[in-house]
VMD Tcl script that draws the C-alpha trace (Angstrom):
set ca {
  {0.00 0.00 0.00}
  {1.43 3.41 -0.98}
  {1.46 6.15 1.64}
  {-0.73 9.08 0.58}
  {-0.29 12.13 2.80}
  {-2.87 14.88 3.32}
  {-2.07 18.04 1.34}
  {0.79 19.98 2.88}
  {1.72 17.20 5.32}
  {5.19 15.79 5.94}
  {6.63 12.97 8.05}
  {9.00 13.48 10.96}
  {11.25 10.84 12.49}
  {11.40 11.17 16.26}
  {12.85 9.35 19.23}
  {10.31 7.10 20.93}
  {12.23 5.08 23.54}
  {15.79 3.88 23.88}
  {17.17 3.77 20.36}
  {13.75 3.13 18.80}
  {12.37 5.88 16.57}
  {8.87 6.56 15.27}
  {7.38 8.03 12.10}
  {4.74 10.71 12.71}
  {2.94 13.33 10.69}
  {4.22 16.82 11.44}
  {0.69 18.23 11.66}
  {-1.22 15.05 12.43}
  {-1.64 12.77 15.41}
  {1.58 12.44 17.40}
  {2.36 10.24 20.38}
  {1.52 11.84 23.70}
  {1.71 11.59 27.47}
  {-1.50 9.51 27.32}
  {0.38 6.87 25.30}
  {3.46 6.98 27.51}
  {1.48 6.59 30.73}
  {-0.69 3.80 29.35}
  {2.38 1.86 28.23}
  {4.06 2.47 31.60}
  {1.12 1.09 33.59}
  {0.83 -1.86 31.19}
  {4.49 -2.81 31.41}
  {4.48 -2.37 35.19}
  {1.39 -4.55 35.55}
  {2.50 -7.33 33.19}
  {6.31 -7.24 32.91}
  {6.49 -10.92 31.93}
  {3.84 -10.75 29.19}
  {4.83 -12.87 26.21}
  {1.97 -11.86 23.89}
  {0.58 -8.34 23.69}
  {-2.38 -7.00 21.71}
  {-2.73 -3.26 21.10}
  {-6.21 -2.10 20.08}
  {-6.64 1.01 17.97}
  {-2.87 1.06 17.64}
  {-2.65 4.30 15.68}
  {0.97 5.02 14.78}
  {2.05 2.28 17.18}
  {3.26 4.27 20.18}
  {1.45 2.48 23.04}
  {2.27 -0.98 21.77}
  {5.89 -0.17 20.99}
  {6.52 1.62 24.27}
  {5.11 -1.37 26.17}
  {7.04 -3.87 24.07}
  {10.29 -2.01 24.66}
  {10.06 -2.88 28.38}
  {9.08 -6.53 27.87}
  {11.46 -9.40 27.17}
  {13.28 -9.65 23.85}
  {11.08 -12.61 22.91}
  {7.74 -10.89 23.58}
  {5.51 -10.32 20.55}
  {2.97 -7.65 19.67}
  {-0.15 -7.68 17.50}
  {-1.55 -4.30 16.47}
  {-5.02 -3.53 15.12}
  {-5.61 -0.15 13.48}
  {-8.42 1.02 11.19}
  {-6.80 4.09 9.61}
  {-4.71 3.19 6.58}
  {-2.42 6.19 7.01}
  {-1.62 5.46 10.65}
  {-1.26 1.76 9.84}
  {1.32 2.49 7.14}
  {3.27 4.88 9.36}
  {3.35 2.16 12.00}
  {4.60 -0.40 9.48}
  {7.37 2.00 8.48}
  {8.34 2.37 12.13}
  {8.36 -1.39 12.70}
  {10.62 -1.89 9.67}
  {12.94 0.95 10.64}
  {13.53 -0.53 14.10}
  {14.01 -4.07 12.82}
  {10.98 -5.43 14.67}
  {9.24 -7.26 11.84}
  {9.80 -10.67 13.43}
  {8.08 -9.60 16.67}
  {5.18 -7.46 15.46}
  {2.08 -8.17 13.36}
  {0.17 -5.12 12.13}
  {-3.43 -5.62 11.03}
  {-5.43 -3.04 9.13}
  {-9.07 -3.12 10.18}
  {-11.72 -2.10 12.68}
  {-11.25 -3.63 16.13}
  {-15.03 -4.26 16.19}
  {-14.67 -6.61 13.21}
  {-14.50 -10.22 14.48}
  {-12.10 -11.04 11.64}
  {-9.44 -8.88 13.30}
  {-9.27 -11.34 16.19}
  {-9.72 -14.89 14.86}
  {-11.14 -17.55 17.21}
  {-7.79 -19.28 17.65}
  {-6.46 -16.12 19.31}
  {-9.32 -15.76 21.78}
  {-8.07 -15.95 25.36}
  {-4.43 -16.02 24.27}
  {-3.01 -12.57 25.06}
  {-1.22 -11.87 28.33}
  {-1.49 -8.11 27.88}
  {-4.02 -5.97 26.00}
  {-3.55 -2.22 25.70}
  {-5.54 0.66 24.27}
  {-5.68 4.45 24.18}
  {-9.15 4.96 22.73}
  {-10.59 8.26 21.56}
  {-12.92 9.52 24.27}
  {-14.90 12.43 22.84}
  {-18.39 11.38 21.71}
  {-19.69 12.80 18.46}
  {-21.67 15.92 19.16}
  {-19.57 16.89 22.18}
  {-16.58 18.33 20.41}
  {-15.35 19.85 17.18}
  {-14.25 17.25 14.63}
  {-10.83 18.14 13.28}
  {-10.63 18.66 9.52}
  {-7.47 16.54 9.63}
  {-8.85 12.98 9.23}
  {-6.10 11.29 11.21}
  {-6.38 13.66 14.16}
  {-10.18 13.48 14.06}
  {-10.24 9.69 14.40}
  {-7.78 9.77 17.29}
  {-9.89 12.23 19.30}
  {-13.48 11.53 18.34}
  {-15.38 8.25 18.72}
  {-15.79 7.68 14.99}
  {-15.35 3.90 15.23}
  {-16.81 2.86 18.55}
  {-15.97 3.74 22.13}
  {-14.51 2.22 25.28}
  {-17.28 -0.40 25.39}
  {-16.02 -1.77 22.06}
  {-12.42 -1.76 23.27}
  {-13.39 -3.60 26.45}
  {-15.48 -6.19 24.60}
  {-12.62 -6.96 22.19}
  {-10.10 -7.04 25.03}
  {-12.25 -9.55 26.90}
  {-12.28 -11.88 23.88}
  {-8.50 -11.64 23.58}
  {-7.48 -11.80 27.22}
  {-5.90 -14.92 28.71}
  {-7.23 -16.19 32.07}
  {-4.42 -14.38 33.93}
  {-4.14 -11.55 31.43}
  {-4.19 -7.80 32.00}
  {-6.06 -5.10 30.08}
  {-4.76 -1.52 30.47}
  {-6.16 1.61 28.88}
  {-6.54 5.34 29.45}
  {-9.64 7.50 29.25}
  {-10.95 10.92 30.22}
  {-10.90 11.18 34.02}
  {-14.34 12.75 34.28}
  {-16.13 10.24 32.07}
  {-18.14 7.57 33.95}
  {-18.35 5.17 30.99}
  {-15.13 3.15 31.48}
  {-16.24 1.36 34.64}
  {-19.56 0.44 33.06}
  {-17.78 -0.83 29.94}
  {-15.42 -2.97 32.01}
  {-18.32 -4.58 33.89}
  {-20.33 -5.09 30.71}
  {-17.40 -6.98 29.18}
  {-17.32 -9.28 32.21}
  {-13.98 -7.97 33.44}
  {-13.03 -6.62 36.84}
  {-11.53 -3.20 37.47}
  {-8.36 -3.84 39.47}
  {-6.92 -0.33 39.60}
  {-7.69 3.21 38.56}
  {-5.03 5.92 38.72}
  {-5.98 9.52 38.07}
  {-3.38 11.62 36.26}
  {-2.91 15.31 37.04}
  {-1.11 17.08 34.22}
  {-0.62 19.94 36.68}
  {-1.02 19.86 40.43}
  {-4.12 21.61 41.84}
  {-5.96 21.30 38.53}
  {-8.56 18.55 38.00}
  {-7.20 15.23 36.68}
  {-7.11 15.11 32.89}
  {-7.04 11.38 32.25}
  {-7.21 8.17 34.26}
  {-5.39 4.89 33.75}
  {-7.36 1.67 34.17}
  {-6.06 -1.85 34.85}
  {-8.48 -4.78 34.43}
  {-8.50 -8.56 34.55}
  {-10.70 -11.57 35.18}
  {-9.97 -11.86 38.89}
  {-8.44 -9.99 41.79}
  {-9.33 -7.18 44.16}
  {-9.31 -3.51 43.33}
  {-6.38 -1.53 44.73}
  {-6.10 2.04 43.46}
  {-2.64 3.66 43.56}
  {-2.14 7.30 44.50}
  {-2.81 9.81 41.72}
  {0.07 10.55 39.38}
  {1.21 14.16 39.02}
  {3.18 15.23 35.94}
  {3.88 18.87 36.84}
  {3.87 20.50 40.24}
  {2.07 23.73 41.11}
  {4.98 25.78 39.75}
  {4.85 24.01 36.41}
  {8.00 21.94 36.91}
  {8.23 18.25 36.07}
  {7.80 16.09 39.16}
  {10.47 13.62 40.23}
  {7.96 10.83 39.68}
  {7.44 11.85 36.06}
  {11.17 12.21 35.39}
  {11.69 8.73 36.84}
  {8.88 7.36 34.67}
  {10.42 8.91 31.57}
  {13.73 7.26 32.37}
  {12.06 3.88 32.94}
  {10.35 4.20 29.56}
  {13.57 4.88 27.69}
  {13.18 8.63 27.47}
  {15.84 11.31 28.00}
  {17.11 11.51 31.59}
  {16.40 15.23 31.89}
  {13.62 17.45 30.59}
  {13.74 21.22 30.45}
  {10.86 23.18 31.90}
  {8.46 24.30 29.17}
  {7.13 27.85 29.26}
}
mol new
graphics top color blue
foreach p $ca { graphics top sphere $p radius 0.5 }
foreach p [lrange $ca 0 end-1] q [lrange $ca 1 end] { graphics top cylinder $p $q radius 0.2 }
display resetview
């Protein structure tokens, strides 16, 4: 499949983690703190996962960041519906020499064909960073890639949870992020038959309301919520916890304060 860019767009090559790099559109969807935090919780919760599934993989950031922390024999399957993001992800996989560990599937995660029966109940770790703005509650970006990453154009968290439940092994872990003020994730988890094992609110800046929340789910276990995670303190400086997280995830050891 040839890569057709939106008019005026270009591709940048950026550091993702360690010596892995990622292809992104300069003016399109780019990997974010949401992706980094989701991958961090996932790799902390399931460090020995041998098989990972990333739903709505986009340009591949959540899956790749998680995989980077797993063993060298761990594998990753990615499902993404946007052809442009899918092709960027394939370019990234090839660039980093990961073709023998990663399978990238182009299709809607709601399509049963994307997860054949022989793979049901076989994944140790399932991840997702779904869009969480319902249609009618936000402005749809004219940039098609950015629009699909923000707006629920192809399902919502209930669809992610249902697919995750089909994929998840008996002792598997499902980790995703969502808007902190949205009540739908807990209902979606229960509807899929899973149990919410942990919720961690994320404050992008101390003293402001939490922006997103991280969710960890499975088939069994008791809920145990960790303390909220704070990215910047009240003065706007990176917290020690966030700097440590960045280092764990293969990022630069020091970050300059942004004004």
